Structures are given as C-alpha cells and as structure tokens.
PyMOL Python script that loads the backbone (N, CA, C, O; Angstrom):
from pymol import cmd

cmd.read_pdbstr("""\
ATOM      1  N   MET A   1      82.340  87.908  56.861  1.00  0.00           N
ATOM      2  CA  MET A   1      81.317  87.214  56.110  1.00  0.00           C
ATOM      3  C   MET A   1      80.870  88.037  54.894  1.00  0.00           C
ATOM      4  O   MET A   1      80.659  87.474  53.820  1.00  0.00           O
ATOM      5  N   ASP A   2      80.726  89.326  55.042  1.00  0.00           N
ATOM      6  CA  ASP A   2      80.300  90.175  53.932  1.00  0.00           C
ATOM      7  C   ASP A   2      81.309  90.168  52.784  1.00  0.00           C
ATOM      8  O   ASP A   2      80.943  90.311  51.617  1.00  0.00           O
ATOM      9  N   TYR A   3      82.576  90.001  53.134  1.00  0.00           N
ATOM     10  CA  TYR A   3      83.619  89.962  52.112  1.00  0.00           C
ATOM     11  C   TYR A   3      83.399  88.781  51.171  1.00  0.00           C
ATOM     12  O   TYR A   3      83.490  88.939  49.954  1.00  0.00           O
ATOM     13  N   TRP A   4      83.112  87.603  51.715  1.00  0.00           N
ATOM     14  CA  TRP A   4      82.932  86.397  50.893  1.00  0.00           C
ATOM     15  C   TRP A   4      81.655  86.474  50.062  1.00  0.00           C
ATOM     16  O   TRP A   4      81.626  85.991  48.930  1.00  0.00           O
ATOM     17  N   VAL A   5      80.624  87.063  50.600  1.00  0.00           N
ATOM     18  CA  VAL A   5      79.378  87.234  49.846  1.00  0.00           C
ATOM     19  C   VAL A   5      79.614  88.191  48.676  1.00  0.00           C
ATOM     20  O   VAL A   5      79.143  87.947  47.565  1.00  0.00           O
ATOM     21  N   ALA A   6      80.331  89.258  48.924  1.00  0.00           N
ATOM     22  CA  ALA A   6      80.640  90.213  47.857  1.00  0.00           C
ATOM     23  C   ALA A   6      81.522  89.559  46.794  1.00  0.00           C
ATOM     24  O   ALA A   6      81.333  89.786  45.599  1.00  0.00           O
ATOM     25  N   ALA A   7      82.480  88.752  47.230  1.00  0.00           N
ATOM     26  CA  ALA A   7      83.349  88.061  46.271  1.00  0.00           C
ATOM     27  C   ALA A   7      82.541  87.083  45.422  1.00  0.00           C
ATOM     28  O   ALA A   7      82.763  86.974  44.216  1.00  0.00           O
ATOM     29  N   LEU A   8      81.609  86.376  46.049  1.00  0.00           N
ATOM     30  CA  LEU A   8      80.765  85.428  45.308  1.00  0.00           C
ATOM     31  C   LEU A   8      79.903  86.157  44.280  1.00  0.00           C
ATOM     32  O   LEU A   8      79.814  85.728  43.130  1.00  0.00           O
ATOM     33  N   TRP A   9      79.266  87.262  44.687  1.00  0.00           N
ATOM     34  CA  TRP A   9      78.432  88.023  43.760  1.00  0.00           C
ATOM     35  C   TRP A   9      79.252  88.647  42.633  1.00  0.00           C
ATOM     36  O   TRP A   9      78.738  88.881  41.540  1.00  0.00           O
ATOM     37  N   THR A  10      80.513  88.911  42.901  1.00  0.00           N
ATOM     38  CA  THR A  10      81.381  89.478  41.870  1.00  0.00           C
ATOM     39  C   THR A  10      81.743  88.430  40.827  1.00  0.00           C
ATOM     40  O   THR A  10      81.800  88.729  39.634  1.00  0.00           O
ATOM     41  N   LEU A  11      81.987  87.211  41.273  1.00  0.00           N
ATOM     42  CA  LEU A  11      82.410  86.143  40.363  1.00  0.00           C
ATOM     43  C   LEU A  11      81.247  85.438  39.664  1.00  0.00           C
ATOM     44  O   LEU A  11      81.428  84.857  38.594  1.00  0.00           O
ATOM     45  N   LEU A  12      80.079  85.486  40.251  1.00  0.00           N
ATOM     46  CA  LEU A  12      78.931  84.754  39.722  1.00  0.00           C
ATOM     47  C   LEU A  12      78.584  85.098  38.268  1.00  0.00           C
ATOM     48  O   LEU A  12      78.389  84.169  37.484  1.00  0.00           O
ATOM     49  N   PRO A  13      78.495  86.359  37.857  1.00  0.00           N
ATOM     50  CA  PRO A  13      78.176  86.653  36.448  1.00  0.00           C
ATOM     51  C   PRO A  13      79.211  86.101  35.467  1.00  0.00           C
ATOM     52  O   PRO A  13      78.854  85.615  34.394  1.00  0.00           O
ATOM     53  N   THR A  14      80.474  86.174  35.830  1.00  0.00           N
ATOM     54  CA  THR A  14      81.529  85.661  34.952  1.00  0.00           C
ATOM     55  C   THR A  14      81.406  84.148  34.795  1.00  0.00           C
ATOM     56  O   THR A  14      81.541  83.622  33.690  1.00  0.00           O
ATOM     57  N   VAL A  15      81.155  83.462  35.883  1.00  0.00           N
ATOM     58  CA  VAL A  15      81.013  82.008  35.842  1.00  0.00           C
ATOM     59  C   VAL A  15      79.789  81.620  35.018  1.00  0.00           C
ATOM     60  O   VAL A  15      79.862  80.708  34.195  1.00  0.00           O
ATOM     61  N   LEU A  16      78.680  82.296  35.229  1.00  0.00           N
ATOM     62  CA  LEU A  16      77.466  81.964  34.477  1.00  0.00           C
ATOM     63  C   LEU A  16      77.624  82.226  32.977  1.00  0.00           C
ATOM     64  O   LEU A  16      77.215  81.403  32.159  1.00  0.00           O
ATOM     65  N   VAL A  17      78.202  83.338  32.623  1.00  0.00           N
ATOM     66  CA  VAL A  17      78.419  83.639  31.202  1.00  0.00           C
ATOM     67  C   VAL A  17      79.385  82.628  30.595  1.00  0.00           C
ATOM     68  O   VAL A  17      79.199  82.207  29.454  1.00  0.00           O
ATOM     69  N   SER A  18      80.398  82.240  31.333  1.00  0.00           N
ATOM     70  CA  SER A  18      81.348  81.236  30.844  1.00  0.00           C
ATOM     71  C   SER A  18      80.668  79.889  30.619  1.00  0.00           C
ATOM     72  O   SER A  18      80.933  79.218  29.622  1.00  0.00           O
ATOM     73  N   LEU A  19      79.799  79.495  31.537  1.00  0.00           N
ATOM     74  CA  LEU A  19      79.074  78.231  31.371  1.00  0.00           C
ATOM     75  C   LEU A  19      78.134  78.277  30.167  1.00  0.00           C
ATOM     76  O   LEU A  19      78.052  77.315  29.404  1.00  0.00           O
ATOM     77  N   ILE A  20      77.433  79.381  29.999  1.00  0.00           N
ATOM     78  CA  ILE A  20      76.548  79.519  28.840  1.00  0.00           C
ATOM     79  C   ILE A  20      77.360  79.460  27.551  1.00  0.00           C
ATOM     80  O   ILE A  20      76.979  78.767  26.608  1.00  0.00           O
ATOM     81  N   PHE A  21      78.467  80.176  27.506  1.00  0.00           N
ATOM     82  CA  PHE A  21      79.342  80.164  26.338  1.00  0.00           C
ATOM     83  C   PHE A  21      79.840  78.756  26.042  1.00  0.00           C
ATOM     84  O   PHE A  21      79.859  78.336  24.885  1.00  0.00           O
ATOM     85  N   PHE A  22      80.244  78.019  27.084  1.00  0.00           N
ATOM     86  CA  PHE A  22      80.735  76.659  26.916  1.00  0.00           C
ATOM     87  C   PHE A  22      79.671  75.760  26.295  1.00  0.00           C
ATOM     88  O   PHE A  22      79.951  75.034  25.340  1.00  0.00           O
ATOM     89  N   PHE A  23      78.449  75.805  26.833  1.00  0.00           N
ATOM     90  CA  PHE A  23      77.406  74.926  26.319  1.00  0.00           C
ATOM     91  C   PHE A  23      76.963  75.310  24.906  1.00  0.00           C
ATOM     92  O   PHE A  23      76.648  74.429  24.107  1.00  0.00           O
ATOM     93  N   VAL A  24      76.932  76.583  24.587  1.00  0.00           N
ATOM     94  CA  VAL A  24      76.583  77.013  23.227  1.00  0.00           C
ATOM     95  C   VAL A  24      77.655  76.562  22.246  1.00  0.00           C
ATOM     96  O   VAL A  24      77.343  76.024  21.183  1.00  0.00           O
ATOM     97  N   LEU A  25      78.912  76.780  22.598  1.00  0.00           N
ATOM     98  CA  LEU A  25      80.003  76.374  21.716  1.00  0.00           C
ATOM     99  C   LEU A  25      80.032  74.858  21.532  1.00  0.00           C
ATOM    100  O   LEU A  25      80.260  74.369  20.425  1.00  0.00           O
ATOM    101  N   ARG A  26      79.803  74.116  22.613  1.00  0.00           N
ATOM    102  CA  ARG A  26      79.781  72.657  22.539  1.00  0.00           C
ATOM    103  C   ARG A  26      78.657  72.180  21.614  1.00  0.00           C
ATOM    104  O   ARG A  26      78.856  71.252  20.829  1.00  0.00           O
ATOM    105  N   SER A  27      77.492  72.802  21.700  1.00  0.00           N
ATOM    106  CA  SER A  27      76.388  72.384  20.842  1.00  0.00           C
ATOM    107  C   SER A  27      76.670  72.712  19.381  1.00  0.00           C
ATOM    108  O   SER A  27      76.282  71.948  18.497  1.00  0.00           O
ATOM    109  N   ILE A  28      77.336  73.827  19.109  1.00  0.00           N
ATOM    110  CA  ILE A  28      77.696  74.178  17.734  1.00  0.00           C
ATOM    111  C   ILE A  28      78.676  73.155  17.168  1.00  0.00           C
ATOM    112  O   ILE A  28      78.527  72.709  16.030  1.00  0.00           O
ATOM    113  N   ILE A  29      79.672  72.788  17.959  1.00  0.00           N
ATOM    114  CA  ILE A  29      80.673  71.818  17.498  1.00  0.00           C
ATOM    115  C   ILE A  29      80.035  70.452  17.267  1.00  0.00           C
ATOM    116  O   ILE A  29      80.345  69.780  16.284  1.00  0.00           O
ATOM    117  N   ARG A  30      79.148  70.042  18.168  1.00  0.00           N
ATOM    118  CA  ARG A  30      78.460  68.750  17.981  1.00  0.00           C
ATOM    119  C   ARG A  30      77.565  68.771  16.745  1.00  0.00           C
ATOM    120  O   ARG A  30      77.513  67.791  16.001  1.00  0.00           O
ATOM    121  N   ALA A  31      76.868  69.870  16.524  1.00  0.00           N
ATOM    122  CA  ALA A  31      75.993  69.973  15.350  1.00  0.00           C
ATOM    123  C   ALA A  31      76.817  69.906  14.066  1.00  0.00           C
ATOM    124  O   ALA A  31      76.418  69.252  13.102  1.00  0.00           O
ATOM    125  N   ASP A  32      77.959  70.581  14.053  1.00  0.00           N
ATOM    126  CA  ASP A  32      78.827  70.551  12.880  1.00  0.00           C
ATOM    127  C   ASP A  32      79.344  69.141  12.623  1.00  0.00           C
ATOM    128  O   ASP A  32      79.366  68.686  11.479  1.00  0.00           O
ATOM    129  N   ARG A  33      79.754  68.457  13.667  1.00  0.00           N
ATOM    130  CA  ARG A  33      80.262  67.092  13.519  1.00  0.00           C
ATOM    131  C   ARG A  33      79.175  66.164  12.979  1.00  0.00           C
ATOM    132  O   ARG A  33      79.428  65.338  12.102  1.00  0.00           O
ATOM    133  N   THR A  34      77.965  66.310  13.515  1.00  0.00           N
ATOM    134  CA  THR A  34      76.849  65.487  13.049  1.00  0.00           C
ATOM    135  C   THR A  34      76.511  65.803  11.597  1.00  0.00           C
ATOM    136  O   THR A  34      76.264  64.896  10.803  1.00  0.00           O
ATOM    137  N   GLU A  35      76.499  67.084  11.252  1.00  0.00           N
ATOM    138  CA  GLU A  35      76.190  67.480   9.881  1.00  0.00           C
ATOM    139  C   GLU A  35      77.221  66.920   8.903  1.00  0.00           C
ATOM    140  O   GLU A  35      76.854  66.446   7.827  1.00  0.00           O
ATOM    141  N   ARG A  36      78.496  66.968   9.258  1.00  0.00           N
ATOM    142  CA  ARG A  36      79.536  66.414   8.391  1.00  0.00           C
ATOM    143  C   ARG A  36      79.379  64.910   8.217  1.00  0.00           C
ATOM    144  O   ARG A  36      79.575  64.380   7.124  1.00  0.00           O
ATOM    145  N   ARG A  37      79.022  64.222   9.307  1.00  0.00           N
ATOM    146  CA  ARG A  37      78.825  62.772   9.240  1.00  0.00           C
ATOM    147  C   ARG A  37      77.659  62.421   8.320  1.00  0.00           C
ATOM    148  O   ARG A  37      77.761  61.506   7.503  1.00  0.00           O
ATOM    149  N   VAL A  38      76.547  63.153   8.454  1.00  0.00           N
ATOM    150  CA  VAL A  38      75.375  62.898   7.612  1.00  0.00           C
ATOM    151  C   VAL A  38      75.688  63.230   6.158  1.00  0.00           C
ATOM    152  O   VAL A  38      75.289  62.490   5.258  1.00  0.00           O
ATOM    153  N   TYR A  39      76.392  64.325   5.916  1.00  0.00           N
ATOM    154  CA  TYR A  39      76.750  64.700   4.554  1.00  0.00           C
ATOM    155  C   TYR A  39      77.637  63.641   3.909  1.00  0.00           C
ATOM    156  O   TYR A  39      77.460  63.316   2.735  1.00  0.00           O
ATOM    157  N   ALA A  40      78.588  63.100   4.667  1.00  0.00           N
ATOM    158  CA  ALA A  40      79.463  62.056   4.129  1.00  0.00           C
ATOM    159  C   ALA A  40      78.665  60.797   3.804  1.00  0.00           C
ATOM    160  O   ALA A  40      78.940  60.125   2.809  1.00  0.00           O
ATOM    161  N   LYS A  41      77.686  60.479   4.633  1.00  0.00           N
ATOM    162  CA  LYS A  41      76.846  59.303   4.378  1.00  0.00           C
ATOM    163  C   LYS A  41      76.012  59.495   3.112  1.00  0.00           C
ATOM    164  O   LYS A  41      75.916  58.590   2.284  1.00  0.00           O
ATOM    165  N   VAL A  42      75.411  60.676   2.966  1.00  0.00           N
ATOM    166  CA  VAL A  42      74.601  60.958   1.778  1.00  0.00           C
ATOM    167  C   VAL A  42      75.476  60.937   0.528  1.00  0.00           C
ATOM    168  O   VAL A  42      75.082  60.392  -0.503  1.00  0.00           O
ATOM    169  N   GLU A  43      76.655  61.528   0.622  1.00  0.00           N
ATOM    170  CA  GLU A  43      77.561  61.531  -0.518  1.00  0.00           C
ATOM    171  C   GLU A  43      77.964  60.111  -0.899  1.00  0.00           C
ATOM    172  O   GLU A  43      78.014  59.782  -2.084  1.00  0.00           O
ATOM    173  N   ALA A  44      78.250  59.270   0.086  1.00  0.00           N
ATOM    174  CA  ALA A  44      78.626  57.886  -0.193  1.00  0.00           C
ATOM    175  C   ALA A  44      77.467  57.131  -0.856  1.00  0.00           C
ATOM    176  O   ALA A  44      77.684  56.335  -1.769  1.00  0.00           O
ATOM    177  N   GLU A  45      76.240  57.384  -0.393  1.00  0.00           N
ATOM    178  CA  GLU A  45      75.070  56.728  -1.012  1.00  0.00           C
ATOM    179  C   GLU A  45      74.887  57.179  -2.457  1.00  0.00           C
ATOM    180  O   GLU A  45      74.590  56.363  -3.329  1.00  0.00           O
ATOM    181  N   GLU A  46      75.063  58.467  -2.713  1.00  0.00           N
ATOM    182  CA  GLU A  46      74.915  58.972  -4.077  1.00  0.00           C
ATOM    183  C   GLU A  46      76.011  58.423  -4.992  1.00  0.00           C
ATOM    184  O   GLU A  46      75.743  58.082  -6.144  1.00  0.00           O
ATOM    185  N   ARG A  47      77.227  58.339  -4.492  1.00  0.00           N
ATOM    186  CA  ARG A  47      78.315  57.778  -5.305  1.00  0.00           C
ATOM    187  C   ARG A  47      78.045  56.307  -5.603  1.00  0.00           C
ATOM    188  O   ARG A  47      78.324  55.833  -6.704  1.00  0.00           O
ATOM    189  N   ALA A  48      77.498  55.580  -4.616  1.00  0.00           N
ATOM    190  CA  ALA A  48      77.189  54.164  -4.822  1.00  0.00           C
ATOM    191  C   ALA A  48      76.075  54.009  -5.862  1.00  0.00           C
ATOM    192  O   ALA A  48      76.123  53.088  -6.678  1.00  0.00           O
ATOM    193  N   LYS A  49      75.076  54.893  -5.843  1.00  0.00           N
ATOM    194  CA  LYS A  49      73.992  54.844  -6.826  1.00  0.00           C
ATOM    195  C   LYS A  49      74.524  55.025  -8.247  1.00  0.00           C
ATOM    196  O   LYS A  49      74.047  54.388  -9.186  1.00  0.00           O
ATOM    197  N   ARG A  50      75.502  55.888  -8.388  1.00  0.00           N
ATOM    198  CA  ARG A  50      76.056  56.177  -9.717  1.00  0.00           C
ATOM    199  C   ARG A  50      77.163  55.208 -10.119  1.00  0.00           C
ATOM    200  O   ARG A  50      77.686  55.292 -11.231  1.00  0.00           O
ATOM    201  N   GLY A  51      77.521  54.297  -9.231  1.00  0.00           N
ATOM    202  CA  GLY A  51      78.547  53.322  -9.559  1.00  0.00           C
ATOM    203  C   GLY A  51      79.960  53.872  -9.453  1.00  0.00           C
ATOM    204  O   GLY A  51      80.893  53.290 -10.006  1.00  0.00           O
ATOM    205  N   LEU A  52      80.128  54.965  -8.764  1.00  0.00           N
ATOM    206  CA  LEU A  52      81.454  55.546  -8.588  1.00  0.00           C
ATOM    207  C   LEU A  52      82.155  54.907  -7.394  1.00  0.00           C
ATOM    208  O   LEU A  52      81.495  54.426  -6.473  1.00  0.00           O
ATOM    209  N   PRO A  53      83.470  54.898  -7.401  1.00  0.00           N
ATOM    210  CA  PRO A  53      84.181  54.335  -6.250  1.00  0.00           C
ATOM    211  C   PRO A  53      84.038  55.262  -5.039  1.00  0.00           C
ATOM    212  O   PRO A  53      83.870  56.472  -5.186  1.00  0.00           O
ATOM    213  N   PRO A  54      84.108  54.675  -3.845  1.00  0.00           N
ATOM    214  CA  PRO A  54      84.010  55.530  -2.649  1.00  0.00           C
ATOM    215  C   PRO A  54      85.206  56.465  -2.533  1.00  0.00           C
ATOM    216  O   PRO A  54      86.300  56.159  -3.007  1.00  0.00           O
ATOM    217  N   VAL A  55      84.982  57.596  -1.905  1.00  0.00           N
ATOM    218  CA  VAL A  55      86.044  58.569  -1.700  1.00  0.00           C
ATOM    219  C   VAL A  55      86.977  58.056  -0.603  1.00  0.00           C
ATOM    220  O   VAL A  55      86.526  57.612   0.453  1.00  0.00           O
ATOM    221  N   ALA A  56      88.280  58.124  -0.868  1.00  0.00           N
ATOM    222  CA  ALA A  56      89.238  57.682   0.124  1.00  0.00           C
ATOM    223  C   ALA A  56      89.206  58.625   1.303  1.00  0.00           C
ATOM    224  O   ALA A  56      89.377  59.833   1.140  1.00  0.00           O
ATOM    225  N   SER A  57      88.984  58.079   2.507  1.00  0.00           N
ATOM    226  CA  SER A  57      88.966  58.931   3.704  1.00  0.00           C
ATOM    227  C   SER A  57      90.362  59.127   4.202  1.00  0.00           C
ATOM    228  O   SER A  57      91.189  58.216   4.156  1.00  0.00           O
ATOM    229  N   SER A  58      90.630  60.335   4.685  1.00  0.00           N
ATOM    230  CA  SER A  58      91.939  60.638   5.238  1.00  0.00           C
ATOM    231  C   SER A  58      91.762  61.284   6.600  1.00  0.00           C
ATOM    232  O   SER A  58      90.719  61.873   6.886  1.00  0.00           O
ATOM    233  N   SER A  59      92.780  61.172   7.437  1.00  0.00           N
ATOM    234  CA  SER A  59      92.678  61.730   8.790  1.00  0.00           C
ATOM    235  C   SER A  59      92.836  63.247   8.770  1.00  0.00           C
ATOM    236  O   SER A  59      92.358  63.930   9.675  1.00  0.00           O
ATOM    237  N   THR A  60      93.500  63.778   7.751  1.00  0.00           N
ATOM    238  CA  THR A  60      93.627  65.231   7.627  1.00  0.00           C
ATOM    239  C   THR A  60      92.802  65.693   6.439  1.00  0.00           C
ATOM    240  O   THR A  60      92.727  65.016   5.414  1.00  0.00           O
ATOM    241  N   SER A  61      92.195  66.834   6.590  1.00  0.00           N
ATOM    242  CA  SER A  61      91.349  67.378   5.540  1.00  0.00           C
ATOM    243  C   SER A  61      91.925  68.688   5.042  1.00  0.00           C
ATOM    244  O   SER A  61      92.651  69.377   5.758  1.00  0.00           O
ATOM    245  N   ALA A  62      91.596  69.019   3.815  1.00  0.00           N
ATOM    246  CA  ALA A  62      92.050  70.295   3.259  1.00  0.00           C
ATOM    247  C   ALA A  62      91.324  71.453   3.910  1.00  0.00           C
ATOM    248  O   ALA A  62      91.814  72.583   3.894  1.00  0.00           O
ATOM    249  N   ASP A  63      90.136  71.179   4.495  1.00  0.00           N
ATOM    250  CA  ASP A  63      89.354  72.224   5.158  1.00  0.00           C
ATOM    251  C   ASP A  63      89.976  72.667   6.473  1.00  0.00           C
ATOM    252  O   ASP A  63      89.788  73.812   6.886  1.00  0.00           O
ATOM    253  N   SER A  64      90.698  71.804   7.124  1.00  0.00           N
ATOM    254  CA  SER A  64      91.199  72.094   8.470  1.00  0.00           C
ATOM    255  C   SER A  64      92.200  73.181   8.496  1.00  0.00           C
ATOM    256  O   SER A  64      92.706  73.528   9.563  1.00  0.00           O
TER     257      SER A  64
END
""", "prot")
cmd.dss("prot")
cmd.show_as("cartoon", "prot")
cmd.util.cbc("prot")
cmd.orient("prot")
C-alpha cells in the first residue's frame, strides 16, 4: 500500500503542473483567436466606411 501512495505523491506535482500549463496555454490561444476575429471585424468596418473593397480572406496566412 505504501508503494502506491508514494507513486501517487510522486506523479501528482507533474500532473498538476501539466494541467495548469494546459489551461494557461488554452486561454492564450483562445484570447489570440478572439483578438484576431475582433481585429478583422474592426478592419472590415473601417474599410466599409472608406468605401474600400473588403479584403479577400484566405485559408492560409502569411503570418503562419
């Protein structure tokens, strides 16, 4: 029984740090995606105000 308790205590910090890392990284990626979406919307509104044609959207970006 002591062996399994020791094994659990050994693995617990790694699992917890991995979960924290996962959720932080996921929130960063979601925030970036949301920011890009909002920026594209604002840019489209500004182009429409100035009478410019909309920017052609592509599935691949030069940023990637």
